[in-house]
Biopython code that builds the backbone (N, CA, C, O; Angstrom):
import numpy as np
from Bio.PDB.StructureBuilder import StructureBuilder

atoms = [
    (1, "UNK", "N", (-1.765, -16.218, 0.865)),
    (1, "UNK", "CA", (-0.733, -15.435, 0.539)),
    (1, "UNK", "C", (-0.898, -14.201, -0.442)),
    (1, "UNK", "O", (-1.329, -14.439, -1.570)),
    (2, "UNK", "N", (-0.617, -13.031, -0.124)),
    (2, "UNK", "CA", (-0.827, -11.951, -0.939)),
    (2, "UNK", "C", (0.191, -11.632, -1.950)),
    (2, "UNK", "O", (1.363, -11.508, -1.593)),
    (3, "UNK", "N", (-0.159, -11.484, -3.204)),
    (3, "UNK", "CA", (0.807, -10.875, -4.047)),
    (3, "UNK", "C", (0.560, -9.315, -4.550)),
    (3, "UNK", "O", (-0.581, -8.895, -4.747)),
    (4, "UNK", "N", (1.464, -8.692, -4.694)),
    (4, "UNK", "CA", (1.617, -7.517, -4.975)),
    (4, "UNK", "C", (2.266, -7.209, -6.519)),
    (4, "UNK", "O", (3.339, -7.715, -6.845)),
    (5, "UNK", "N", (1.596, -6.439, -7.312)),
    (5, "UNK", "CA", (2.236, -6.049, -8.637)),
    (5, "UNK", "C", (2.260, -5.006, -8.909)),
    (5, "UNK", "O", (1.193, -4.460, -9.191)),
    (6, "UNK", "N", (3.568, -4.216, -8.948)),
    (6, "UNK", "CA", (3.957, -2.846, -9.290)),
    (6, "UNK", "C", (4.736, -2.823, -10.775)),
    (6, "UNK", "O", (5.314, -3.784, -11.282)),
    (7, "UNK", "N", (4.611, -1.551, -11.308)),
    (7, "UNK", "CA", (5.465, -1.479, -12.618)),
    (7, "UNK", "C", (6.994, -1.910, -12.543)),
    (7, "UNK", "O", (7.730, -2.122, -13.506)),
    (8, "UNK", "N", (7.255, -1.977, -11.444)),
    (8, "UNK", "CA", (8.944, -2.380, -11.102)),
    (8, "UNK", "C", (8.943, -3.825, -10.814)),
    (8, "UNK", "O", (10.010, -4.381, -11.072)),
    (9, "UNK", "N", (7.862, -4.679, -10.270)),
    (9, "UNK", "CA", (8.148, -6.141, -10.002)),
    (9, "UNK", "C", (6.890, -6.603, -9.399)),
    (9, "UNK", "O", (5.938, -5.857, -9.171)),
    (10, "UNK", "N", (6.922, -7.866, -9.148)),
    (10, "UNK", "CA", (5.604, -8.556, -8.425)),
    (10, "UNK", "C", (6.487, -9.402, -7.270)),
    (10, "UNK", "O", (7.529, -10.015, -7.502)),
    (11, "UNK", "N", (5.861, -9.294, -6.060)),
    (11, "UNK", "CA", (6.343, -9.815, -5.072)),
    (11, "UNK", "C", (5.272, -10.366, -4.183)),
    (11, "UNK", "O", (4.100, -10.127, -4.472)),
    (12, "UNK", "N", (5.608, -11.184, -2.978)),
    (12, "UNK", "CA", (4.377, -11.450, -2.183)),
    (12, "UNK", "C", (4.831, -10.931, -0.753)),
    (12, "UNK", "O", (6.003, -10.648, -0.506)),
    (13, "UNK", "N", (3.800, -10.832, 0.163)),
    (13, "UNK", "CA", (4.153, -10.319, 1.324)),
    (13, "UNK", "C", (4.071, -11.422, 2.368)),
    (13, "UNK", "O", (3.220, -12.309, 2.439)),
    (14, "UNK", "N", (5.301, -11.164, 3.309)),
    (14, "UNK", "CA", (5.440, -12.031, 4.175)),
    (14, "UNK", "C", (4.283, -12.156, 5.439)),
    (14, "UNK", "O", (3.729, -11.089, 5.700)),
    (15, "UNK", "N", (3.939, -13.124, 6.100)),
    (15, "UNK", "CA", (3.031, -13.080, 7.242)),
    (15, "UNK", "C", (3.003, -11.909, 8.131)),
    (15, "UNK", "O", (4.066, -11.751, 8.731)),
    (16, "UNK", "N", (2.117, -11.072, 8.375)),
    (16, "UNK", "CA", (2.097, -9.959, 9.109)),
    (16, "UNK", "C", (3.044, -8.758, 8.548)),
    (16, "UNK", "O", (3.284, -7.756, 9.222)),
    (17, "UNK", "N", (3.506, -8.953, 7.359)),
    (17, "UNK", "CA", (4.321, -7.669, 6.611)),
    (17, "UNK", "C", (3.233, -6.832, 6.306)),
    (17, "UNK", "O", (2.103, -7.205, 5.990)),
    (18, "UNK", "N", (3.675, -5.584, 6.428)),
    (18, "UNK", "CA", (2.639, -4.370, 5.948)),
    (18, "UNK", "C", (2.978, -4.545, 4.628)),
    (18, "UNK", "O", (3.933, -5.258, 4.319)),
    (19, "UNK", "N", (1.925, -3.651, 3.359)),
    (19, "UNK", "CA", (2.246, -3.606, 2.446)),
    (19, "UNK", "C", (3.568, -2.598, 2.315)),
    (19, "UNK", "O", (4.355, -2.785, 1.387)),
    (20, "UNK", "N", (3.764, -1.619, 3.191)),
    (20, "UNK", "CA", (4.837, -0.740, 2.885)),
    (20, "UNK", "C", (5.917, -1.384, 3.391)),
    (20, "UNK", "O", (6.871, -1.289, 2.620)),
    (21, "UNK", "N", (6.191, -2.096, 4.528)),
    (21, "UNK", "CA", (7.372, -3.078, 4.616)),
    (21, "UNK", "C", (7.789, -3.704, 3.132)),
    (21, "UNK", "O", (8.883, -3.568, 2.585)),
    (22, "UNK", "N", (6.700, -4.382, 2.654)),
    (22, "UNK", "CA", (7.105, -5.469, 1.645)),
    (22, "UNK", "C", (7.298, -4.528, 0.416)),
    (22, "UNK", "O", (7.820, -5.084, -0.550)),
    (23, "UNK", "N", (6.965, -3.153, 0.259)),
    (23, "UNK", "CA", (7.677, -2.226, -0.820)),
    (23, "UNK", "C", (9.076, -1.987, -0.564)),
    (23, "UNK", "O", (9.944, -2.080, -1.432)),
    (24, "UNK", "N", (9.288, -1.670, 0.671)),
    (24, "UNK", "CA", (10.518, -1.204, 0.990)),
    (24, "UNK", "C", (11.333, -2.402, 0.853)),
    (24, "UNK", "O", (12.262, -2.334, 0.047)),
    (25, "UNK", "N", (11.148, -3.535, 1.521)),
    (25, "UNK", "CA", (11.981, -4.892, 1.105)),
    (25, "UNK", "C", (12.237, -5.044, -0.007)),
    (25, "UNK", "O", (13.346, -5.551, -0.171)),
    (26, "UNK", "N", (11.579, -4.782, -1.076)),
    (26, "UNK", "CA", (11.860, -5.070, -2.282)),
    (26, "UNK", "C", (12.215, -3.965, -3.183)),
    (26, "UNK", "O", (11.878, -3.980, -4.367)),
    (27, "UNK", "N", (12.842, -3.071, -2.688)),
    (27, "UNK", "CA", (13.384, -1.984, -3.199)),
    (27, "UNK", "C", (12.631, -1.112, -3.965)),
    (27, "UNK", "O", (13.077, -0.676, -5.027)),
    (28, "UNK", "N", (11.467, -0.789, -3.517)),
    (28, "UNK", "CA", (10.492, 0.393, -4.173)),
    (28, "UNK", "C", (10.985, 1.512, -3.395)),
    (28, "UNK", "O", (11.468, 1.275, -2.288)),
    (29, "UNK", "N", (10.926, 2.719, -3.837)),
    (29, "UNK", "CA", (11.108, 4.040, -3.356)),
    (29, "UNK", "C", (9.694, 4.690, -2.858)),
    (29, "UNK", "O", (8.976, 5.312, -3.641)),
    (30, "UNK", "N", (9.394, 4.510, -1.624)),
    (30, "UNK", "CA", (8.103, 5.009, -1.087)),
    (30, "UNK", "C", (8.506, 5.871, 0.077)),
    (30, "UNK", "O", (9.310, 5.540, 0.948)),
    (31, "UNK", "N", (7.878, 6.983, 0.001)),
    (31, "UNK", "CA", (7.727, 7.759, 1.002)),
    (31, "UNK", "C", (7.042, 7.495, 2.248)),
    (31, "UNK", "O", (5.906, 7.053, 2.076)),
    (32, "UNK", "N", (7.418, 7.644, 3.518)),
    (32, "UNK", "CA", (6.443, 7.494, 4.686)),
    (32, "UNK", "C", (6.920, 8.295, 5.889)),
    (32, "UNK", "O", (8.022, 8.839, 5.948)),
    (33, "UNK", "N", (6.160, 8.314, 6.670)),
    (33, "UNK", "CA", (6.519, 9.377, 8.051)),
    (33, "UNK", "C", (6.126, 8.409, 9.192)),
    (33, "UNK", "O", (6.884, 7.699, 9.853)),
    (34, "UNK", "N", (4.644, 8.542, 9.294)),
    (34, "UNK", "CA", (4.047, 8.014, 10.769)),
    (34, "UNK", "C", (3.775, 6.602, 10.714)),
    (34, "UNK", "O", (3.481, 6.056, 11.778)),
    (35, "UNK", "N", (3.827, 5.815, 9.511)),
    (35, "UNK", "CA", (3.459, 4.543, 9.679)),
    (35, "UNK", "C", (2.290, 3.934, 10.552)),
    (35, "UNK", "O", (2.208, 2.774, 10.954)),
    (36, "UNK", "N", (1.346, 5.045, 10.771)),
    (36, "UNK", "CA", (0.245, 4.551, 11.262)),
    (36, "UNK", "C", (-1.249, 5.302, 10.596)),
    (36, "UNK", "O", (-2.282, 5.238, 11.263)),
    (37, "UNK", "N", (-1.234, 5.995, 9.247)),
    (37, "UNK", "CA", (-2.441, 6.286, 8.865)),
    (37, "UNK", "C", (-2.608, 8.018, 8.791)),
    (37, "UNK", "O", (-3.487, 8.581, 8.137)),
    (38, "UNK", "N", (-1.487, 8.760, 9.670)),
    (38, "UNK", "CA", (-1.971, 10.145, 10.083)),
    (38, "UNK", "C", (-1.594, 11.009, 8.920)),
    (38, "UNK", "O", (-2.324, 11.918, 8.524)),
    (39, "UNK", "N", (-0.471, 10.717, 8.396)),
    (39, "UNK", "CA", (0.024, 12.008, 7.356)),
    (39, "UNK", "C", (-0.129, 11.663, 6.111)),
    (39, "UNK", "O", (0.046, 12.585, 5.315)),
    (40, "UNK", "N", (-0.440, 10.478, 5.596)),
    (40, "UNK", "CA", (-0.614, 10.172, 4.426)),
    (40, "UNK", "C", (0.597, 10.212, 3.092)),
    (40, "UNK", "O", (0.328, 10.130, 1.894)),
    (41, "UNK", "N", (1.517, 10.312, 3.503)),
    (41, "UNK", "CA", (2.742, 10.380, 2.852)),
    (41, "UNK", "C", (3.096, 9.110, 1.924)),
    (41, "UNK", "O", (3.832, 9.021, 0.941)),
    (42, "UNK", "N", (2.397, 8.274, 2.515)),
    (42, "UNK", "CA", (2.775, 6.840, 1.767)),
    (42, "UNK", "C", (1.823, 6.362, 0.491)),
    (42, "UNK", "O", (2.075, 5.481, -0.331)),
    (43, "UNK", "N", (0.710, 7.170, 0.576)),
    (43, "UNK", "CA", (-0.184, 6.802, -0.199)),
    (43, "UNK", "C", (0.028, 6.412, -1.759)),
    (43, "UNK", "O", (0.670, 7.106, -2.547)),
    (44, "UNK", "N", (-0.514, 5.381, -2.028)),
    (44, "UNK", "CA", (-0.103, 4.961, -3.562)),
    (44, "UNK", "C", (-1.774, 4.576, -3.998)),
    (44, "UNK", "O", (-2.714, 4.358, -3.234)),
    (45, "UNK", "N", (-1.752, 4.583, -5.638)),
    (45, "UNK", "CA", (-2.655, 4.489, -6.246)),
    (45, "UNK", "C", (-3.139, 2.834, -6.319)),
    (45, "UNK", "O", (-2.425, 1.945, -6.782)),
    (46, "UNK", "N", (-4.321, 2.662, -5.834)),
    (46, "UNK", "CA", (-4.801, 1.055, -6.160)),
    (46, "UNK", "C", (-5.331, 1.135, -7.630)),
    (46, "UNK", "O", (-6.167, 1.937, -8.047)),
    (47, "UNK", "N", (-4.699, 0.165, -8.333)),
    (47, "UNK", "CA", (-5.145, -0.121, -9.943)),
    (47, "UNK", "C", (-6.352, -1.010, -9.751)),
    (47, "UNK", "O", (-7.461, -0.799, -10.243)),
    (48, "UNK", "N", (-6.016, -2.022, -8.986)),
    (48, "UNK", "CA", (-6.940, -3.261, -9.065)),
    (48, "UNK", "C", (-6.784, -4.223, -7.589)),
    (48, "UNK", "O", (-5.755, -4.115, -6.923)),
    (49, "UNK", "N", (-7.721, -5.007, -7.230)),
    (49, "UNK", "CA", (-7.477, -5.825, -6.291)),
    (49, "UNK", "C", (-8.149, -6.899, -6.173)),
    (49, "UNK", "O", (-9.341, -6.601, -6.244)),
    (50, "UNK", "N", (-7.999, -8.051, -6.023)),
    (50, "UNK", "CA", (-8.839, -9.274, -5.991)),
    (50, "UNK", "C", (-9.721, -9.292, -4.778)),
    (50, "UNK", "O", (-10.731, -9.992, -4.702)),
    (51, "UNK", "N", (-9.291, -8.486, -3.826)),
    (51, "UNK", "CA", (-10.312, -8.675, -2.626)),
    (51, "UNK", "C", (-10.370, -7.160, -2.076)),
    (51, "UNK", "O", (-9.447, -6.398, -2.361)),
    (52, "UNK", "N", (-11.263, -6.800, -1.426)),
    (52, "UNK", "CA", (-11.420, -5.205, -0.838)),
    (52, "UNK", "C", (-10.258, -5.188, 0.374)),
    (52, "UNK", "O", (-9.924, -6.119, 1.107)),
    (53, "UNK", "N", (-9.731, -3.737, 0.332)),
    (53, "UNK", "CA", (-8.856, -3.252, 1.004)),
    (53, "UNK", "C", (-9.544, -2.849, 2.416)),
    (53, "UNK", "O", (-10.569, -2.180, 2.543)),
    (54, "UNK", "N", (-8.833, -3.347, 3.338)),
    (54, "UNK", "CA", (-9.714, -2.942, 4.691)),
    (54, "UNK", "C", (-8.348, -2.319, 5.721)),
    (54, "UNK", "O", (-7.162, -2.566, 5.498)),
    (55, "UNK", "N", (-8.829, -1.541, 6.774)),
    (55, "UNK", "CA", (-8.236, -1.098, 7.589)),
    (55, "UNK", "C", (-8.381, -1.594, 8.870)),
    (55, "UNK", "O", (-9.493, -2.044, 9.145)),
    (56, "UNK", "N", (-7.246, -1.628, 9.996)),
    (56, "UNK", "CA", (-7.656, -2.237, 11.207)),
    (56, "UNK", "C", (-8.419, -1.018, 11.895)),
    (56, "UNK", "O", (-9.324, -1.290, 12.684)),
    (57, "UNK", "N", (-8.091, 0.343, 11.628)),
    (57, "UNK", "CA", (-8.793, 1.606, 12.187)),
    (57, "UNK", "C", (-8.828, 2.467, 11.259)),
    (57, "UNK", "O", (-7.934, 2.373, 10.418)),
    (58, "UNK", "N", (-9.711, 3.422, 11.122)),
    (58, "UNK", "CA", (-10.124, 4.278, 10.175)),
    (58, "UNK", "C", (-8.891, 5.209, 9.974)),
    (58, "UNK", "O", (-8.907, 6.033, 10.890)),
    (59, "UNK", "N", (-8.048, 5.370, 9.317)),
    (59, "UNK", "CA", (-6.848, 6.311, 9.022)),
    (59, "UNK", "C", (-7.418, 7.657, 9.136)),
    (59, "UNK", "O", (-8.567, 7.982, 8.835)),
    (60, "UNK", "N", (-6.480, 8.408, 9.609)),
    (60, "UNK", "CA", (-6.789, 10.169, 9.794)),
    (60, "UNK", "C", (-6.653, 10.831, 8.346)),
    (60, "UNK", "O", (-7.356, 11.760, 7.948)),
    (61, "UNK", "N", (-5.641, 10.208, 7.624)),
    (61, "UNK", "CA", (-4.841, 10.973, 6.482)),
    (61, "UNK", "C", (-6.291, 10.801, 5.552)),
    (61, "UNK", "O", (-7.113, 9.892, 5.669)),
    (62, "UNK", "N", (-6.334, 11.870, 4.674)),
    (62, "UNK", "CA", (-7.529, 12.221, 3.601)),
    (62, "UNK", "C", (-6.945, 11.330, 2.286)),
    (62, "UNK", "O", (-5.861, 11.675, 1.815)),
    (63, "UNK", "N", (-7.521, 10.411, 1.814)),
    (63, "UNK", "CA", (-7.128, 9.783, 0.427)),
    (63, "UNK", "C", (-8.487, 9.614, -0.136)),
    (63, "UNK", "O", (-9.527, 9.463, 0.506)),
    (64, "UNK", "N", (-8.338, 9.660, -1.465)),
    (64, "UNK", "CA", (-9.259, 9.397, -2.662)),
    (64, "UNK", "C", (-9.578, 7.834, -2.721)),
    (64, "UNK", "O", (-8.822, 7.008, -2.210)),
    (65, "UNK", "N", (-10.673, 7.519, -3.335)),
    (65, "UNK", "CA", (-11.223, 6.214, -3.419)),
    (65, "UNK", "C", (-10.271, 5.122, -3.984)),
    (65, "UNK", "O", (-10.337, 3.927, -3.694)),
    (66, "UNK", "N", (-9.290, 5.752, -4.912)),
    (66, "UNK", "CA", (-8.635, 4.692, -5.717)),
    (66, "UNK", "C", (-6.985, 4.952, -5.122)),
    (66, "UNK", "O", (-6.015, 4.725, -5.845)),
    (67, "UNK", "N", (-6.864, 5.411, -3.830)),
    (67, "UNK", "CA", (-5.662, 5.471, -3.296)),
    (67, "UNK", "C", (-5.734, 4.667, -1.833)),
    (67, "UNK", "O", (-6.783, 4.500, -1.212)),
    (68, "UNK", "N", (-4.335, 4.170, -1.374)),
    (68, "UNK", "CA", (-4.441, 3.223, -0.203)),
    (68, "UNK", "C", (-3.199, 3.700, 0.690)),
    (68, "UNK", "O", (-2.203, 4.233, 0.201)),
    (69, "UNK", "N", (-3.362, 3.467, 1.947)),
    (69, "UNK", "CA", (-2.117, 3.767, 2.739)),
    (69, "UNK", "C", (-1.278, 2.443, 3.012)),
    (69, "UNK", "O", (-1.790, 1.619, 3.769)),
    (70, "UNK", "N", (-0.128, 2.191, 2.503)),
    (70, "UNK", "CA", (0.555, 0.932, 2.669)),
    (70, "UNK", "C", (1.109, 0.575, 3.975)),
    (70, "UNK", "O", (1.539, -0.531, 4.304)),
    (71, "UNK", "N", (1.047, 1.649, 4.687)),
    (71, "UNK", "CA", (1.587, 1.599, 5.885)),
    (71, "UNK", "C", (0.625, 0.817, 7.052)),
    (71, "UNK", "O", (0.972, 0.154, 8.030)),
    (72, "UNK", "N", (-0.781, 1.181, 6.524)),
    (72, "UNK", "CA", (-1.915, 0.532, 7.705)),
    (72, "UNK", "C", (-2.613, -0.420, 6.916)),
    (72, "UNK", "O", (-3.092, -1.394, 7.498)),
    (73, "UNK", "N", (-2.740, -0.311, 5.781)),
    (73, "UNK", "CA", (-4.015, -1.248, 5.086)),
    (73, "UNK", "C", (-3.924, -2.555, 5.314)),
    (73, "UNK", "O", (-2.825, -2.937, 5.717)),
    (74, "UNK", "N", (-4.757, -3.349, 5.175)),
    (74, "UNK", "CA", (-4.493, -4.929, 5.042)),
    (74, "UNK", "C", (-5.244, -5.279, 3.643)),
    (74, "UNK", "O", (-6.343, -4.953, 3.195)),
    (75, "UNK", "N", (-4.183, -6.080, 3.146)),
    (75, "UNK", "CA", (-4.515, -6.603, 1.750)),
    (75, "UNK", "C", (-4.380, -8.215, 1.541)),
    (75, "UNK", "O", (-3.525, -8.894, 2.110)),
    (76, "UNK", "N", (-5.256, -8.669, 0.728)),
    (76, "UNK", "CA", (-5.402, -10.199, 0.490)),
    (76, "UNK", "C", (-5.394, -10.121, -1.085)),
    (76, "UNK", "O", (-5.551, -9.171, -1.852)),
    (77, "UNK", "N", (-5.122, -11.644, -1.318)),
    (77, "UNK", "CA", (-5.119, -11.873, -2.524)),
    (77, "UNK", "C", (-3.932, -11.396, -3.564)),
    (77, "UNK", "O", (-2.735, -11.607, -3.368)),
    (78, "UNK", "N", (-4.476, -10.727, -4.685)),
    (78, "UNK", "CA", (-3.355, -9.909, -5.628)),
    (78, "UNK", "C", (-3.876, -8.627, -5.525)),
    (78, "UNK", "O", (-5.085, -8.396, -5.558)),
    (79, "UNK", "N", (-3.019, -7.792, -5.401)),
    (79, "UNK", "CA", (-3.271, -6.400, -5.694)),
    (79, "UNK", "C", (-2.454, -5.536, -6.836)),
    (79, "UNK", "O", (-1.281, -5.894, -6.932)),
    (80, "UNK", "N", (-2.765, -4.688, -7.537)),
    (80, "UNK", "CA", (-1.969, -4.071, -8.497)),
    (80, "UNK", "C", (-1.918, -2.520, -8.052)),
    (80, "UNK", "O", (-2.880, -1.752, -8.087)),
    (81, "UNK", "N", (-0.786, -2.251, -7.685)),
    (81, "UNK", "CA", (-0.767, -0.585, -7.308)),
    (81, "UNK", "C", (0.107, 0.098, -8.084)),
    (81, "UNK", "O", (0.935, -0.602, -8.667)),
    (82, "UNK", "N", (0.172, 1.606, -8.306)),
    (82, "UNK", "CA", (1.276, 2.349, -8.820)),
    (82, "UNK", "C", (1.671, 3.069, -7.740)),
    (82, "UNK", "O", (1.034, 3.966, -7.190)),
    (83, "UNK", "N", (3.055, 2.526, -7.372)),
    (83, "UNK", "CA", (3.703, 3.001, -6.182)),
    (83, "UNK", "C", (4.611, 4.367, -6.418)),
    (83, "UNK", "O", (5.342, 4.899, -5.582)),
    (84, "UNK", "N", (4.386, 4.760, -7.681)),
    (84, "UNK", "CA", (5.207, 6.038, -8.173)),
    (84, "UNK", "C", (4.350, 7.137, -8.099)),
    (84, "UNK", "O", (4.765, 8.272, -8.338)),
    (85, "UNK", "N", (2.737, 6.816, -7.670)),
    (85, "UNK", "CA", (1.912, 7.900, -7.560)),
    (85, "UNK", "C", (2.106, 9.153, -6.541)),
    (85, "UNK", "O", (1.957, 9.089, -5.321)),
    (86, "UNK", "N", (2.472, 10.317, -7.295)),
    (86, "UNK", "CA", (2.457, 11.619, -6.255)),
    (86, "UNK", "C", (1.445, 12.608, -6.866)),
    (86, "UNK", "O", (1.618, 13.121, -7.972)),
    (87, "UNK", "N", (0.247, 12.873, -5.983)),
    (87, "UNK", "CA", (-0.310, 14.088, -6.378)),
    (87, "UNK", "C", (-0.320, 15.468, -5.546)),
    (87, "UNK", "O", (-0.998, 15.698, -4.545)),
    (88, "UNK", "N", (0.574, 16.322, -6.178)),
    (88, "UNK", "CA", (0.902, 17.420, -5.537)),
    (88, "UNK", "C", (-0.264, 18.462, -5.862)),
    (88, "UNK", "O", (-0.226, 19.598, -5.390)),
]
sb = StructureBuilder()
sb.init_structure("model")
sb.init_model(0)
sb.init_chain("A")
sb.init_seg("    ")
for serial, (resi, resn, name, xyz) in enumerate(atoms, 1):
    if name == "N":
        sb.init_residue(resn, " ", resi, " ")
    sb.init_atom(name, np.array(xyz, "f"), 0.0, 1.0, " ", f" {name:<3s}", serial, name[0])
structure = sb.get_structure()
């Protein structure tokens, strides 16, 4: 089971649920467009995680080392994120 911790709440992801879908299901306001790692509009800051974050494919969106794309990343264990991160 994957637990997600944000400043707003903590919740778990359902089986086969993306991080983006879990954030939206629990009332987090997260921007998104493509849902496939192309645009980068859903990026959030990863504060900490108990397991490495991986992707089923290399996303095309440019992200920093401390950022993840909730639309397409795969998370396990416990992850702490800042979902309100917007860096213009």
